[in-house]
N, C-alpha and C positions, 0 to 999 in steps of 0.2 A: 490201358488205364490212363485217364486224363491226368495231366500234371498242372499244378498251379504254383506260382511263386509270387513274391511280393512285388511292389512297385513304388514309385515316387510321385508325389503330387507336384505338378509343375506350376508355371506362372498362371495366376488367376485371369479369367476372362469374363466379360459381362455378357449376359443374354438380355433379351428385350423386356422380360416381365419384371416390374418394379414392385417392391413392397415398402411398408413404412415401419419404422422402429421408434417407439417412444420410450425415452429414459427420463425418469424423474429423480432429482436430487433433493432430498430433505435435509442434507447436511453437506458441507464442503467435501469435495473429492476430485476425481479426474475422469473426464469424459473420454471414452475410447471410441473412435470413429468406427462405424460398422460397414460403411461403404468400401468395396474392394478396390475402388479407383483412388487416384491420388487426392481428388477434391470431391467433396460432398456438399449438397445443398440441403439446408435444414430450416425448419420453422422453430422459433424459440419463444419461451415465456420466461421472463426474469422478474421475480417479485422479491423485494427487499423486506427486512424485518419491520414490523409495526412499532410505532413509538409507545413508550410507557405512559400510563395515565398520571395526572397530577395529584397533589395531595391538598385536601381541604378547600371546599368551594372551588373545585378544580375542573379543568377541561380534560376531555378525552384525548388519548394519543392518536396521532395521524396514521393512516394506513401506509404500509410500505410502498415505495415507488413501484409502479407497474409498467413494464415495457414488453412489447412484442415485436417480432420481426419475421419476415419470410425470406426465403431464398438467401439465407445466410451461408456464406462460403466457409466450409470447415476444411481447411487445408492441412491442419496438423492432425496426426493420428491420435495424439494424446493432448487434451486441453484441460487446464485447471479450471475448476468450478468453485466459486465462493457463494455460500448460502448465508445470508445475513441473519444474525440472531435478533430476537425481539428486544426492544429497549426495556430497561428496568423501570418500574414505576417509581415515582418520587417517594423517598422514605419519610420526608417531612415537608413543611411548607416553605422552605427557603430556596428551593430550586425546582424547575419543571421536571417532568419525566425525562428519561434519557432517550435520545434519538436511537432508532433501530439501526442495525448493521446493514451495510450495503451488500447487495448480491451482484455477482459478476459472472458473465460468460463471454469470453473473447473480448470484443471491443464494446460490449453492451454492459453498462453499469446502471443499476437501479438504486436510488438513494433511500436510506432508511427513513421511516416515518418520523415526523417531529414529535417531541414530548408534549404532554398536556400541561397547560399553565397552572400555577399554584398561587395560593392566597397572598403570600408575602413577597411576590416579585415586584409589586408596586411599579409597573411600567405601563405606559399608555402611548397611544399613537404609533406604536411599533411593538412587535412581539419580541420576546426573548430569543436570542440566537438559536438556542436548542429546540425551539418550537417549530423551526422551519425544516423542510425535508421533502421526501417524495410526495407525501401529502402532509399538510401542516397540522400541528396540534391545536386543539380547541383552547380558548382563553378562559381564565378564571373570572370571577365576579367579586365585587367588593360592596361592603355596607355603605350606604349613602353618607354616613357620618364619619367615614375614615378621613381625618383632616389632611393627611399628606397626599391623598389621592383625589378626593372629590373636587377640590378647587382647580386642579390641573386637568383632570380627565373627565369630570362629570361622572357618569355611571358606566361608561363603556370601557372594555378592555379588548385588545386586538388579538385575533387568532393568528397562528403561524402561517406563513406563505407556503403553498405547495409548489410542485414542479421546480424545486430548488436543489441543485442547479438546473437551469431550464433545459428541457429536451423537446424534440419535435418528432412525433406527437407528444403531448404533455404526459408526464408520468404520474400526475396526481393533482389534487385540488387543495384549496385553502381550508384551514380550520375555522370554525365558527367564532364570532365575537361573543364575549360575555357581557352581561348587563345586570345592574341592580336597580330595582324600582320598588315603589310602595303602592299597593292597591288594597281594595277592601279586605282581602284575605290576610294581609300582613306584609311585612317587609320581605322581599323575595330576592334570592340569589339564583340567577339563571346563567349557567356557564355555557360555553361553546362546545359542540361535539367535534371530534377529530375529523379532518377531511378524508375522503375516500377516493379510490381510483376513478369512480364513476360520477361522484358528486361532492360538492363542498359540504363541510359541516354547517348546519343551519345557524344563522346568527340569532342570538337572543334579541327579542323585540322590545322597544321602548313603548310599553302599553300599560299605563297606570290603571286603566279601567278593568283589565283582566289579562294576566300574562298568558300567552298562548305558545310561546317558544318551547321547544321540546328538549333541547340539549342532546338530541340523538346524533349518533355518528353518521357521517356521509356514506352513501352506498358505494360498494366496490364495483368491480367490473367482471362480467362473466366471460368465460373462455372455454372452448371445447377441445383444446389441443390433445387432451388425454383420451378423447372419445366420449367423455361425459361432460355435461355443462356444469362447470364449477365457478363460483364467484369468489374473487380474491380481493384483498387489500381494502376492506371496509374500515371506516373510522371508529374509534372508541367513543362510547357514550360519556357525556359529562356528568359531574356530580351536581345535583340540584335539589331545591326544596324551599322550605319556609324558614326564615330566621325567627319568626314569632309563631306561637300556636295558631293553627288554622287547618283547614282541610287539605287533602292531597291535591297536588297540581295535576290538571288534566294535560293529556298529551299522548303521543303514540307509545306503544310498548307498555311496560310497567308504568302505571300512572305516577309513581313516586321517584322515578329515576330515568336518566337518558338511556335509550336503547342503543345497542351496538349496531353499526351499519352492516347491512348484508355483505358478506365476504369476510367473516371472522372477527368483526369488531366486538370488543367486550362491552358489557353494560356498565353504567356508572352507578354510584351510590346516591344516597339521599341524606341531607343534613339531619333531619329528625329521625329518619327510619333507616339507619345504617346497619341494623342488625343483620341484614342479608348480604352486606358487603358489596363487593364489585367483582367483575370477572376479567380474566386475562384475555388478550387476543388469541385467536385460534392458531395453534402451531401449524406451520407450513401453508398458511393462507395469507400471512402478512397483515393480520388485523391489528388495529390499535387497541391498547389496554384502556379499561374504563377508569374515570376519575373517581376519587374516594375521599372520605372524611379522615381516614387514618391510614395513609399509605396507598399510593396508586397501584393499579394492577399492571403487570408486565405486558408488553406487546407480544404478538405472535411471531414466530420465526418465519422466514421467507421460504421460497422454493425456486428451483431452476428446472425447467422442463425442455427437453430437446426432442423434436420429432424429425427424424432423418429419413430421407428417401433412399432406399437401399435396392440397387439392382440385384437380380438373381445372378450369382456368380458361379461359373464352372471352371474347373482346373484341368490343365493338361496332365496326362498320366504317362509315365515311362516305366517299362518293366526293368528288372534288374540287369538283364543282358544289355539293353540299350544304355543304361546308366553306366555300367562298367566300361563299355566301349568308348563312351564320351570322355570319361575320366582318364582312361589309358591314353587317349589321343590329346589330352590337355584341352579338350573342347567343351568341357562342362562349365556352365555359367558360374562365375564367382560372385556372390552377393555381398562382397566387401569392397571397400575403397579406402585409399590413403587420403587423410585429411590433414592439412596444416592448421596450426592454431597459434593464437597469442592470448595468454592468460595473465592478466595483471591484477594484483590484489589492491586493496585499499591502502593508502598511505597513512603513516602515523601522524598524530597530532603534535604540533610544536609545543615545547615546554613553556610553562607560564613564567612570569617575571622575566629574567634574562636567561631563559632556558634553552636547551639544545633544539636543533631543528629536527623535525620528524623524519624518520626513515621512509624511503619509498616502498611501496608495495612490491612484493616479490614479482619478478618478471620472468616468464617462461614462454618460449616461442620456437617455431620451426620455420625454415624456408625463407623468411623475408627480413629478419633482423641481422645484426652483426654476426658474422660466421662463427666466432668463438662461442656464442651463446645459443646457437641453433641446436635444438634437440631433435628427436626422431619423430616423424609424422605418426599419427595414430591410425591404425587400421580398424575401421568400424563397419558394421553392417546396418541394414535397415532397422529403424526403431526410434525410440524416444530417449533423449539424454538430458538429464537435469543439468542446468547451468546455474551456478552461484556467482554473483558479482559482489565482491566485498565492498563494504562501506569504509569511508575514511574515519580515522580516529577523531573523536569528538573534540570540539573546541573547549578549552578550559579557561574560564573567566575568574575563578576563585584564585586569589593570590597564593593560597597555601594548598593547592590541589595538584594532582598529577594529571598529565595528559593521557589520552587513551591510544592504544595501538590500533592500527587498521585491522580489518577482518579479511579472511581468506577468500580467494576466488577459485572456483573449481569447475573443470570440464572433464568428464569421464575419469581417467586415472591421473589427471594432471591437477595438482593443487599448488597454488602460489600463496605463500604466507603473507599475512598482513604486515605492513611496515612497523618498525619499532617506534615507540613514542619518544619525543625529546625529553631529556632529563630535566627534572625540576630542581633548582639550586638549593631549595630548602631541605631536601632530603640528603642525609649525610653520606650515603653510600650508593653503590650500584643498584639499579632497579631492573628486575627481570623483564619489565615491560618495554625496555629500550631495545631488546633484540627482536629480530623478525626477518622478513624477506630482505630488507636492508635495515641496518641498525640506526637507531636514533642518536643524535649528537649528545655528548656528555656536557656537564657544566662544572665550573670550579675545578675541584680535584678529581672529578669523575671522568673515566674514559668513556668513549662512545660505545653504543651497543653493538653486538655482533650481527653481521649480515649472514645471508644464506643459512638461516635457522628456521626450521630444520634443514640439514644439508641435502642438496640435490646436485645432480650433474647434468648439464652445465649449471654453474652457480646462478641462483636467482637474484643475488644482490651483493652489496658490499657493506663494510663496517661504517658506523658513524664516527665523526671526528671527535677528538678529545677537547675538554674544556680547559680554560686557563684560570689560574688562581692569582693572577697578577693584576694589580690596579693600574689605571683607574677604571677600566671597563669590564674586566673579568669576562672576556668573550667566550661564549659557548661554542661547541663543535657543531658543524653542519651534519645533517642526516645523510646517510649513504644513499647512493643511486644505483641504477642497474649496471652501469659501466664504470663507476668510479666511487671510491670512498669519500665520505664527507671530509672537508678540510678542518684542521684544528683551529680552535679559537686562539686569540692573542690578547695582549693587554689593551689593545685599542679597538678591536672589532671581533665579531663572531666569525666563525668559519662558513665558507660557502657550501651549499649543498652539492652532493655528488651528482655528476651528470647521469641522465637517463639513457635509454637506448632508442635509436631511430629504427622505424619499422615501416615497410610499405605494404603490409598485408591488405590494407584497405584501398591501396592505390597511391595516395599522397604520402610523401616521406614525412612522418610524424614521430616525434619523440615521446616516450612514456617513462614513467617511474624515475623522476628526478627527485633528489633529496631536498628537504627544507633547510633554510639557512639558520645558523645559530644566532641567538640574541645577544645583546650587550647590556651592561648595567646602566649606562647613560650615554648621551652623545648622539649627534645626528647621523653618524655612519650606520648604514644598514647593509648587512651581508646579503648576497643574492642566492636565490634558490637555484638548484640544478636544472638544466634543460630537460624538459619532460614533465612540466607541471609542478616543480618544486616551488614552495612559497617563499617570498622574501621575509627577512626578519623585521620585527617592529623597530621603530627608531623614535628619537625625541629631538625635535627642533624647537628651541626656545622661541617664544614663550608658550607655544602650543602644548597640548597634552601629549603624553606618550601614546604611540600607536600600537595596536595589537598586531601580532604576526599575521602575515598573509596566508590565506587558505591555499592548500594544494589544488591543482586544476581538476575540475570535474571529469571523471572517466579517463584520467591519466595515471592514477595511482601515485601522484606526487605527494611528498611530505609537506606538512604545514610548517610555516616559519616560526621561530622562537619569538617570545615577547621581549619587552624591555622594561626598565624599572623607573629610574629618575624620580623617586619618592612617590610614584603613582604606578604600582605594579599592573601590568597588562597580561592578558592571556595570550597563548600561542594561537596560531592559525589551525583550523581544522584540516585534517588530511583529505586528499582528493579521493573520490570513489574510484573503483577499479573498472575493468572492462574485459570482455571475452569476445574474441573474433575467431571464426572458423571459416576456412576457405578450401574448396574442393574443385575438381574438374567439372566440365560441362555436363557430364553424365549424371551428376547428383542434383537432387532438388532439396532445398532447405525450406522448412517452415518453422515458425516459432510463436510461442505465446508467453506472456500476454503481449498484445500488440504494442503497448506503450514501452515495452522493454526491448523488442526485437525489430531489427531493420534488415531486410533481405535485399541484395543487389547482385548485379552481374557485371563482372569486370569486362572492359572492352575486348580482352582476349578470350572471353567465354567462361572463365572460372566463375563459380557461384560463391557468394560471400554471405555469411550470417554474422551480424553484429548484435551483441547484447550489452546494453548499458545498465541493466538491472536484472535481477534474478528471474529466471523463466525456464522454459522447456524447449529444446531443439529437436525437431523431427527430421530424420535423414531418410531419404527415399532414393534408391539407386535404380536408374533406368535399366 
């Protein structure tokens, strides 16, 4: 009798026959690469959300930015996808419709469509800033007798600029200009249609003998990436009609309203005949919303489509006997690898007035920093790992407000806590926000915040220095740093920030996580921030104004410097943002998204390095 037993699937291999896989995103998510190789080439379509229509004698919203690309390298197994929402229609005539949301895939960003112009914007020769976008929003129109407009602008209003910011090829077109005129049919308001991916919104014409402009939205662009020919990113129709009784206006589409551009653009309303309302841009086509008499219509949401070339993949197969033999001989392939890391959180903000220095962001590392602070390398396998890079505590400019702590940085199981905020002298007791990766400095009778909070081993930071309640300068304590506590304040000056930690994981010897310096009540003396991005304290040099505390260094996790007073209270400095670095042997390949957050490099010795200066996703592939 024949016997069978199980087996194992081995390393994937590519055969010659290729297929294609089309994935459409109608909402934000994560793209999972289908190709069995490390790198895939894809065709992409990225359409942003359409702009919202304007209100009252209003322009149509612009179509969302439209961008395509072929042979796009997809190196990461997991890639975040952002699908822009449609912009909200203007609720009243004091502002244009809202610009649509951006759509993003990898390094390709399409900008949301501009909002449609509204009656009370009262601008000419240039569109409102919210009317610019992937394609521009159409302009409003005004009555000829409007005294604050006509002498300056005449009868014309400007549509929003498309392809903003500029891309090549262009991601969209301008919105149409609006115009008011008088002809035998009566006084007429003809607004501009929103621009589309394939054509600009038509401009209203200066034709007193008979108005022929249509207020229609600009046409979108057709694309067959899905296998069917679909038109995307059409402009919204403008709101148009007669101000005085008269017959309907001739034009394309519905004779009493601006038609939406092909590609999901919504139709506009009519001044006399608005009982039929207006329509929103079509969802997932990025169409602009129509302009209306009483509340503009919303723009349509965008879409991201990825068409990937996928080779047919075959796997090696091992039966259980072969598998057992390899394991017994320690010859079975291990798909894990040890990786070094440095994870630094955001630094705390410096205290306002003559407040304490901000504490440095928590510092956790292996391999390349001071030996007492070296943790254990992480053993990881192939896959995608979320990276969080903490932000610095916000700057405080209000003389009676508290500074903010920094936020955490995270890689896999390693979390570094945000630095504690510098203490604010107007608060009578300890503040919980002063504790963190390293503690913020205290002020007056208040002690510095606790570092290494929550506790980890090795410690991620140190305590902040204590404040002084002694005149004349009531110096506040410096924020703690990765290798030293913040210094105490004195009657003459604030305490220096605690020193950070030097680290060579990127190659150069660079220090991170220095504490911010404590502030003083008055006087030119300024305490210094700790090495590793700690901000200096503010100072006052007569007769000049008091200076705000210095910000912590970007991507160092340094604490912000405390402010000063001298009858003019100043804010503390903002904490520095954090950083995450991962380093592994030559056998590993790193990829990361988004591209603006990730930098990959190879050390001269062959090690691979992944640096994240903002939140993203790391993909690990072991050869």
